[in-house]
C-alpha positions as CSV (number, residue, x, y, z in Angstrom):
1,X,-54.0,-113.6,-23.6
2,X,-55.6,-111.3,-20.9
3,X,-55.5,-107.6,-21.4
4,X,-53.0,-108.1,-24.2
5,X,-50.6,-110.0,-22.1
6,X,-49.7,-113.7,-22.4
7,X,-50.9,-115.9,-19.5
8,X,-49.6,-119.2,-18.2
9,X,-52.6,-121.0,-19.6
10,X,-52.0,-123.2,-22.7
11,X,-54.8,-124.9,-24.7
12,X,-54.5,-127.7,-27.2
13,X,-56.7,-127.7,-30.2
14,X,-57.4,-130.8,-32.3
15,X,-59.0,-131.0,-35.8
16,X,-61.6,-133.8,-35.6
17,X,-63.9,-134.6,-38.5
18,X,-63.3,-131.1,-40.0
19,X,-64.0,-129.3,-36.7
20,X,-61.6,-127.7,-34.3
21,X,-62.0,-128.9,-30.8
22,X,-60.3,-127.7,-27.6
23,X,-59.0,-130.0,-24.9
24,X,-60.3,-128.6,-21.6
25,X,-59.0,-131.4,-19.4
26,X,-56.0,-129.5,-18.1
27,X,-58.3,-126.5,-17.2
28,X,-60.6,-128.8,-15.3
29,X,-57.8,-130.1,-13.1
30,X,-56.8,-126.5,-12.2
31,X,-60.4,-125.6,-11.6
32,X,-60.8,-128.5,-9.2
33,X,-57.8,-127.3,-7.2
34,X,-59.1,-123.8,-7.1
35,X,-62.6,-125.0,-5.9
36,X,-60.9,-127.1,-3.2
37,X,-59.1,-123.9,-2.0
38,X,-62.4,-122.0,-2.0
39,X,-64.1,-124.8,0.0
40,X,-61.5,-124.7,2.8
41,X,-63.2,-123.9,6.1
42,X,-66.7,-124.5,4.7
43,X,-68.8,-127.6,4.4
44,X,-70.3,-128.4,1.0
45,X,-73.7,-126.9,1.8
46,X,-72.2,-123.6,2.9
47,X,-70.2,-123.5,-0.3
48,X,-73.2,-124.3,-2.5
49,X,-75.3,-121.6,-0.8
50,X,-72.5,-119.1,-1.1
51,X,-72.0,-119.8,-4.8
52,X,-75.8,-119.5,-5.4
53,X,-76.0,-116.2,-3.6
54,X,-72.9,-114.9,-5.5
55,X,-74.5,-115.9,-8.9
56,X,-78.1,-114.9,-8.3
57,X,-77.7,-112.0,-5.9
58,X,-80.3,-113.6,-3.6
59,X,-79.8,-115.6,-0.4
60,X,-81.0,-119.1,-1.0
61,X,-83.1,-121.0,1.5
62,X,-83.2,-124.7,2.4
63,X,-86.3,-124.9,0.1
64,X,-83.8,-125.4,-2.8
65,X,-83.3,-129.0,-1.7
66,X,-85.6,-131.6,-3.2
67,X,-86.2,-134.6,-1.0
68,X,-85.4,-138.0,-2.4
69,X,-88.3,-140.4,-2.1
């Protein structure tokens, strides 16, 4: 529920070894589609830089890349 209203999302819970666990597999498939939509028109580096800036509030530089030896 979001804001007291039912959403289209459904989750499956399983009791395993006395612990409740949630199956997030369906959510991951939806997240992948949403990320592909977000990527449209950008290359991977532009997307990564944009997400880092969104999360940190700072513009990243190319110094974030670590060279592989």
